[in-house]
N, C-alpha and C positions, 0 to 999 in steps of 0.2 A: 808267374813263373808260365810256365811253356804250356801251347793245347796238347803238344807229343809226351805230356807225361801221364803214366799214369799211374799212384798212390793203393798199395795191392796194400790193404789190408790182412798181413801177415806176423806170423812171428818171424821175430831176425834173428840173429845170430853178433847182428852189429850195435852199437851204441846207441841209441836215436836222442839230435836232441832234445831239452826238453821241453822248449818251446816248442818243441813239432806236436809234443805226447800231449800236452796241455792246449795246444791249439784241439786239435784231432778228440781232443775228449771234451773237450764247448761246444760242437761240433754235433756229438752222436747222437745229440736228444735225450741224456737221464736223467732220470726226476730224481739220482742218490749219487753226488759225487766223494770220492776218498783219494786223497794223496799220500801217498809215505816217499816220504826224498830225507837226501843226506848234501848237510851241507860241508865243505871245502874242508871245513873245522873239523866232520866228521860226530859233530852232532846231528842226532835224530829228529827227523820232522811227516809232524804226524798231524794235518789236520779231514774232514770230513763236512760236508752243508746238514745230515744231522745229526742231531742230540742221543736215540737211540741208541745204549749204549753195546745190546745183541747184538744191533742189527750191526753196528761198525761190526763188532765180534767174526759175528756171521763170512760181514766180506772182505777180513780176515783172513778165514779158513776157509775159504771160495778161494779167494786168491793161490791160499799156500799148496789148494790141493794142482790145479793149476800147475804155476809152477812144479810145484818136482813127479804131473805127471806128464812133463813135457824134458826134468833128465832126464828123464825111462824112454822114452820111444824113442 
């Protein structure tokens, strides 16, 4: 990577490669991770590092709130 490239931690209206999203998540120092995605054939993928269902649901709801606020802006 070039030394003159600065990655801004902002929202984007363009698609970001899956690899970059996952690499950034690994570097973020998270204590819990939740990954949601879609296979090319349309099937849903979900994985979480926690086995606590209420926590997983909370993370999903927080993500939903954040996404809906971006749509309203």
